[in-house]
C-alpha positions in Angstrom: 0.0 0.0 0.0 1.3 3.5 -0.8 2.6 5.4 2.1 2.7 8.9 0.5 0.9 11.0 -2.1 1.9 10.8 -5.8 2.9 14.4 -5.9 6.3 14.4 -7.6 9.2 15.8 -5.6 11.9 17.2 -7.8 14.7 17.1 -5.3 14.2 13.5 -4.0 14.7 10.1 -5.7 11.3 8.4 -5.4 11.6 4.8 -4.3 9.0 1.9 -4.5 9.7 -1.3 -2.6 8.3 -4.7 -3.7 8.9 -7.6 -1.3 6.6 -10.2 0.2 8.3 -9.9 3.6 7.1 -6.9 5.6 10.3 -6.8 7.7 12.4 -6.3 4.5 10.1 -3.5 3.3 10.3 -1.9 6.7 14.1 -2.1 6.8 14.5 -0.5 3.4 11.9 2.2 4.2 13.7 3.0 7.5 17.0 3.2 5.7 15.8 5.4 2.9 13.8 7.7 5.2 17.1 8.5 7.0 18.5 10.1 3.9 18.1 13.6 2.6 17.8 12.9 -1.1 15.4 9.9 -1.2 11.8 9.1 -0.2 9.6 6.0 -0.1 6.5 6.6 -2.2 5.0 3.2 -1.9 5.4 -0.5 -1.3 3.7 -3.8 -2.3 4.0 -7.5 -1.6 2.7 -8.8 -4.9 3.4 -8.2 -8.6 -0.1 -7.1 -9.5 -0.4 -4.6 -6.6 3.1 -3.3 -7.4 2.5 -2.7 -11.0 -0.8 -0.9 -10.5 0.7 1.3 -7.8 3.8 2.1 -9.8 1.5 3.2 -12.7 -0.1 5.7 -10.3 2.9 6.8 -8.3 5.6 7.0 -11.0 8.6 6.2 -8.8 12.1 6.8 -10.1 13.5 3.5 -8.8 11.9 0.2 -7.7 13.6 -2.3 -5.4 12.2 -5.7 -6.3 12.5 -9.2 -4.8 12.4 -12.3 -7.0 10.0 -14.3 -4.8 6.6 -12.6 -4.7 3.2 -13.6 -3.5 1.7 -14.0 -7.0 4.4 -14.1 -9.6 8.1 -14.4 -10.3 9.9 -11.1 -9.7 11.6 -11.2 -13.1 8.2 -11.2 -14.8 7.4 -8.0 -13.0 10.7 -6.5 -14.0 10.0 -7.4 -17.7 6.5 -5.9 -17.4 7.7 -2.7 -15.9 10.5 -2.3 -18.4 8.1 -2.7 -21.3 5.3 -0.5 -20.0 6.9 1.9 -17.5 10.4 2.4 -19.0 11.2 5.4 -16.9 11.3 3.3 -13.7 14.8 2.0 -12.9 14.7 -1.4 -11.2 17.1 -3.1 -8.7 16.6 -6.7 -7.9 17.2 -7.3 -4.2 17.2 -11.1 -3.6 18.5 -13.8 -1.4 19.4 -15.8 -4.5 23.0 -16.2 -5.6 24.1 -13.4 -8.0 26.0 -16.0 -10.1 22.6 -17.5 -11.0 20.3 -14.5 -11.2 22.3 -11.3 -11.8 22.6 -11.7 -15.6 19.0 -12.9 -15.8 17.8 -9.8 -14.0 19.8 -7.5 -16.3 18.5 -9.3 -19.4 14.9 -8.9 -18.0 15.4 -5.2 -17.8 16.8 -4.5 -14.3 19.5 -1.9 -13.8 21.1 -3.6 -10.8 21.3 -6.8 -8.8 21.9 -6.9 -5.0 22.0 -9.9 -2.7 20.3 -9.6 0.7 23.4 -10.9 2.3 25.1 -7.6 1.6 24.9 -4.8 4.2 21.5 -3.1 4.0 23.1 0.3 3.4 24.4 -1.0 0.0 20.8 -0.5 -1.2 21.5 3.3 -1.1 24.6 2.9 -3.2 22.7 0.8 -5.7 19.9 3.3 -5.9 22.2 6.2 -6.6 24.1 4.3 -9.2 21.0 3.3 -11.3 19.6 6.8 -10.9 22.7 8.1 -12.5 22.2 5.8 -15.5 24.7 3.1 -14.3 24.3 -0.6 -14.0 24.9 -1.8 -10.4 26.5 -5.1 -9.7 28.9 -6.3 -7.1 32.5 -6.0 -8.1 32.8 -9.8 -8.2 29.8 -10.1 -10.5 30.8 -7.2 -12.8 34.3 -8.8 -13.1 32.8 -12.2 -14.0 30.6 -10.7 -16.7 33.5 -8.6 -18.2 35.7 -11.7 -18.2 33.1 -13.7 -20.0 32.7 -11.0 -22.6 36.5 -10.5 -23.0 37.4 -14.2 -23.1 34.3 -15.7 -24.7 31.6 -17.8 -23.2 33.3 -21.1 -24.1 36.4 -20.2 -22.1 34.7 -20.9 -18.7 33.0 -24.0 -17.3 29.3 -24.0 -18.0 27.1 -25.6 -15.3 23.8 -27.0 -16.4 21.8 -24.7 -14.2 23.1 -21.8 -16.2 21.5 -23.4 -19.3 18.0 -23.1 -17.9 15.8 -20.5 -19.5 14.3 -17.9 -17.2 10.9 -19.7 -17.2 12.6 -23.1 -16.6 14.6 -21.5 -13.8 11.4 -20.0 -12.2 9.7 -23.3 -12.2 12.8 -25.1 -10.8 13.0 -22.5 -8.0 9.4 -22.7 -7.1 9.5 -26.5 -7.0 12.4 -26.1 -4.5 10.2 -23.8 -2.4 7.6 -26.5 -2.1 5.0 -25.3 -4.6 2.9 -27.9 -6.4 2.5 -27.8 -10.2 -1.0 -26.3 -9.6 0.4 -23.6 -7.3 3.0 -22.7 -9.9 0.4 -22.7 -12.6 -1.7 -20.2 -10.7 1.3 -18.0 -9.7 2.8 -17.8 -13.2 -0.6 -17.8 -15.0 0.4 -20.7 -17.3 -1.3 -24.0 -18.2 -0.5 -27.2 -16.4 0.9 -28.7 -19.6 3.3 -25.7 -20.0 4.5 -26.0 -16.4 5.1 -29.7 -16.9 7.0 -29.0 -20.1 9.3 -26.6 -18.3 9.8 -29.1 -15.5 10.7 -31.8 -18.0 13.2 -29.6 -19.8 14.8 -28.6 -16.5 15.1 -32.3 -15.6 16.7 -33.1 -18.9 19.1 -30.2 -18.8 20.2 -30.9 -15.2 20.8 -34.5 -16.1 18.3 -36.3 -13.9 16.3 -39.3 -14.9 13.2 -38.8 -12.7 11.1 -35.9 -11.5 11.8 -37.1 -7.9 15.5 -36.5 -8.5 14.8 -33.1 -9.9 12.6 -32.2 -6.9 15.2 -33.4 -4.4 17.9 -31.3 -6.1 15.7 -28.2 -6.4 15.0 -28.3 -2.6 18.7 -28.7 -1.8 19.5 -25.8 -4.2 16.8 -23.5 -2.8 17.8 -24.3 0.8 21.5 -23.5 0.1 20.5 -20.1 -1.4 18.5 -19.2 1.7 21.2 -20.3 4.2 24.3 -19.2 2.3 25.6 -22.7 2.3 27.6 -24.0 -0.6 25.3 -24.5 -3.5 25.1 -28.2 -4.6 26.7 -28.7 -8.0 24.6 -29.9 -10.9 26.2 -31.8 -13.7 28.7 -29.9 -15.8 27.7 -29.3 -19.5 30.1 -30.9 -21.9 31.6 -28.5 -24.4 31.0 -29.5 -28.0 
């Protein structure tokens, strides 16, 4: 729900926060409200609510989580980029930047920040994207630049990197305990389509059964949330 009016302030960066955890929204709001050049204009826990409020409030920057009540965060990023191009977006997520940072940038985000970073880093990211820059951690920026400079084939390619954004979204939601029907409703896709993405993920990750895929997806998702070492899927063979 919006906290402030939609009257545009010319000397403040207007921030909108999208996260399904009230404590995270509150922490970001408290941080931003302690600055002189930023203000929170609204917040939401779901994709639909966020988009409708952003249409009305016209924020400068949106801080968006990947896991939302009703959709995958990257779907919201793509929708905002297509229909509200003046809104700069920063994905703020618990998920490993090695898996999601490039996906977020391709979807239309201007930055990616992990929740394991100090909260005040959010301010640095907001100022960067507001100045027209792309915000990534130094490690992630270096990884992407090395990939571009040396060529994609020069570094090992893990199968999880080969999942499309939709396959990755289904894989992640399976790991969070959602059923096919739950995923169908949250992503607004048919059951057949969800099962197709699940099958493709299973094949790309080198598993023979759905049960093996589910077990791995749970392990992977748990490792992301606890900062434990991510279990390694099979390595893709170079042709």
